[in-house]
N, C-alpha and C positions, 0 to 999 in steps of 0.2 A: 414650296410650301411646307409640304409635305413631307421632305427629304430630313428637315430639322426634327418634327417630330417623330420620326422613325427609329432617328440615330439615337433620341435621346430615347423612347421604349426600351431600344437594343443596351444601350448603358446603365439603365434602372434594372433591366434583366438580369446584365452580367453581375452588377452588385448584387443584388438578392440573392442570386446562383451561389457567386463568391461567399460572402457571409454567412449562408445557412450552411456550405461544405465544409467551412473550414470555421470551428468556435472557438480555436486555439488552447484548443486540450494535445495533451501527449499521446500518442497511440497507445493505449494498454491493451496486455494480453493476460487470460486468466491465470491465475498460480496459487497453488497452495502447499503447506508443506505441516513439517508434526514440530511441536517441543515435546521434548521426554527429559525427566528430570530423574536422575539414576535409573535408566531406564524402564522407566513407565511414565506412561499418559499426563501431561501437565495441565486438565482443564484448568479453565479461566486466567489464560497468560494470554499477557496484550505484547505482540514484536513489533516495532516501528523499523521499515527499511529507509532507511536514508542515501541518499543518491550520491555516486559519488562523482559524477562525467560533470563538466565546468556547464553540458546541454540542461542536463537537468535537473542545477541548480539554481536555476534563473525563477527569479522571483515569479509564482503564480502554477508553477512547477509542483505534484502533487506529492506525497509524502507517505507512501503506501503504509498503510496498517492493516492490522488483523485479531481477534480475538481467537483463541483456541476453545472447540467442546471438548465434550467428558472424554474425548479419545486423545486430545490432544491435535488435532487438524485444526489450521488454520485457514482462509482462505482471506487474500491480499484485498482492500479497497483502495482506490483512488481518488474515484468520482462516488462512485455507488457504489452497493453490498454487493461485494463480491465478483467484481468489475476486474482487478488483475492491479499490474503493478507497469510502469515502462520498463522496456528492456533495457538493462546495465549493472553493473556493479555497484556494489549495495553494505554497506554498513551496518550494526542489526543490534537493534534495542531488543532485550525483553523482561518482561514484570513479571511476576505468577503472585498475583492475587490471593489475598487469605479469605476464603469464604467466611460468609457474615452467617451468624448466631442460626439463622433460617434456610442456610446453603447454598443462597445467591449468592452473586458476583458480582461487585462493586466496581467500575471501573473510574475511579477518583482519587485523586491524589493525597487523602486520607486514610485509603483503604495500602492494609500493612503489603510486603514484601516477602514474601516468602523466600527468596532470592538474595534478602539482604545487600538489595542495588547493587550486586555483583555484576549485573548484566542492564542494569539502566541505563550506564551512557556508552553508546555507541564507540566512544571513540576508548574506552579501557573494556567492551566486551568481549574485542574475539570476537566476533561473531559478522561472517557475513557471510553474502550470497550475490547469486547471477541468476537475472532473468534472461531469459533466451527470448528473439523474437518468435512470438507464436504461445508463449506462455509453458507451463504442465509442473511438473513434482518440482520443490527442489527437495535437497537433502535436509532429514531431519535434524533441525538443533538438537545437541544432547547434552544438558546441563548437570551440574555438579552442587 
């Protein structure tokens, strides 16, 4: 009589450990890069990394993105701030937002793109990046 209870406890324990261990998220690595326009840092630019491998294109997979600081540096976010991106090949889009009258940057569909949409479509931007296992710094995006 104790054996079925013991087996049930073991089974519940295994299911609990498995559920806690595998949250369905792909492993991400810290990644940062820089956006330059005509050689100068592009503060207030948003970059979005679109995965190219079939494995990373599945529903629920992250589309990493980041916003540049005043030095043009961005850190990618997949699930939470600055957590990074999965390893793989990406096509990249970029929008450089026009500052508001008070100097703030607003990331919204109504904000003006200082690059006139030249890099907003990842299929036409000619921007790409590779994220290595372990993450790190990717080469700067030099835009015109």
